[in-house]
C-alpha positions as CSV (number, residue, x, y, z in Angstrom):
1,M,-25.3,-39.6,24.9
2,D,-25.1,-35.8,25.2
3,T,-26.8,-34.0,22.2
4,N,-26.4,-30.6,23.8
5,P,-25.7,-28.2,20.8
6,T,-23.1,-26.3,22.9
7,N,-21.0,-29.4,23.3
8,L,-21.1,-30.2,19.6
9,T,-19.7,-26.8,18.6
10,E,-17.0,-26.5,21.2
11,K,-13.5,-26.7,19.9
12,K,-10.8,-28.6,21.6
13,V,-8.2,-26.2,22.9
14,R,-4.6,-27.3,23.3
15,P,-3.4,-26.6,26.8
16,T,-0.6,-24.1,27.0
17,S,2.0,-23.6,29.7
18,R,1.3,-20.4,31.4
19,N,4.8,-20.5,32.9
20,S,6.6,-20.5,29.6
21,R,9.0,-17.5,29.1
22,S,9.7,-18.1,25.5
23,A,7.7,-17.7,22.2
24,Q,8.1,-18.7,18.7
25,I,8.9,-16.3,15.8
26,R,8.9,-16.9,12.1
27,V,12.0,-16.2,10.1
28,K,13.2,-17.2,6.7
29,K,15.2,-20.5,6.5
30,E,18.3,-18.5,5.3
31,T,18.0,-16.3,8.4
32,R,17.8,-19.3,10.7
33,K,20.6,-21.0,9.0
34,R,22.9,-17.9,9.4
35,M,21.9,-17.5,13.1
36,L,22.7,-21.1,13.8
37,Q,26.1,-20.9,12.1
38,D,26.9,-17.7,14.1
39,L,25.8,-19.5,17.3
40,A,27.9,-22.5,16.5
41,R,30.9,-20.3,15.9
42,A,30.2,-18.4,19.2
43,N,30.0,-21.7,21.0
44,K,33.3,-23.0,19.9
45,K,35.0,-22.3,23.2
46,D,36.3,-24.4,26.2
47,Y,34.5,-22.7,29.1
48,G,31.2,-21.2,30.0
49,R,27.6,-21.8,29.2
50,P,26.5,-22.0,25.5
51,V,25.5,-18.8,23.9
52,R,21.7,-19.1,23.4
53,S,19.7,-17.7,20.4
54,D,18.1,-15.3,22.8
55,D,21.5,-13.8,23.7
56,Y,22.2,-13.4,20.0
57,V,18.9,-11.7,19.3
58,A,19.2,-9.4,22.3
59,L,22.7,-8.3,21.1
60,A,21.4,-7.6,17.7
61,F,18.6,-5.4,19.2
62,S,21.1,-3.5,21.2
63,K,23.1,-2.7,18.1
64,M,20.0,-1.3,16.2
65,T,20.2,2.4,15.5
66,E,17.6,4.8,14.5
67,A,19.2,4.8,11.0
68,D,18.7,1.1,10.9
69,V,15.0,1.5,11.8
70,N,14.5,4.1,9.1
71,S,16.2,1.9,6.6
72,L,13.9,-1.1,7.5
73,Q,10.9,1.2,7.3
74,E,12.0,2.5,3.8
75,N,12.7,-0.9,2.5
76,S,9.3,-2.1,3.5
77,L,7.5,0.4,1.2
78,S,6.1,-0.6,-2.1
79,Y,6.4,1.8,-5.1
80,A,2.7,2.7,-4.6
81,D,3.4,3.6,-0.9
82,R,6.3,5.8,-2.0
83,L,4.2,7.5,-4.6
84,D,1.3,8.1,-2.0
85,R,3.9,9.5,0.4
86,D,5.4,11.9,-2.1
87,Y,2.0,13.0,-3.3
88,K,0.9,13.8,0.3
89,K,4.2,15.7,0.8
90,Y,3.7,17.7,-2.3
91,V,0.0,18.5,-1.4
92,A,1.2,19.7,2.1
93,E,3.9,22.0,0.5
94,H,2.0,23.3,-2.5
95,G,-1.7,23.0,-1.8
96,H,-4.2,20.6,-3.0
97,I,-3.9,19.1,-6.5
98,P,-5.8,16.0,-7.8
99,K,-3.7,12.9,-7.8
100,D,-4.3,12.4,-11.5
101,A,-2.8,15.9,-12.2
102,Y,0.1,15.1,-9.8
103,L,0.9,11.9,-11.7
104,G,0.7,13.8,-15.1
105,K,3.2,16.4,-13.7
106,R,5.5,13.7,-12.3
107,L,5.5,11.8,-15.6
108,S,6.3,14.9,-17.6
109,G,9.1,15.8,-15.3
110,E,7.6,19.0,-13.9
111,I,7.7,17.3,-10.4
112,G,10.8,15.2,-9.4
113,S,10.7,12.2,-7.3
114,E,11.0,13.2,-3.6
115,A,12.9,10.0,-2.9
116,S,15.4,10.5,-5.6
117,S,16.0,14.1,-4.6
118,E,16.6,13.0,-1.0
119,V,19.2,10.5,-2.1
120,Q,21.0,13.1,-4.2
121,Q,21.4,15.6,-1.4
């Protein structure tokens, strides 16, 4: 019986295939369902190999524009993130002001929201 402490604390590691060329990604169930529906529609054909999910995703990547990337980035921001971004932009343009004073001016309407002014332009 081996009572060596190093053997007791070792974790069993699942062997992985080093030759694997694929990886898993997490997506919402709705996203997966839509992709599978699109693939089924693409694979309704008489000839040729099946369209794979990798082909589908690669095509989507090739269609991605800089505007799409900017939209994804903007949609990932919380209201607090937007407020911090607007505050830093205001400080860079007008000089240092305490954040509390900035919030007071913003709430009183002295300072407009940068995001809303960008949308209006």
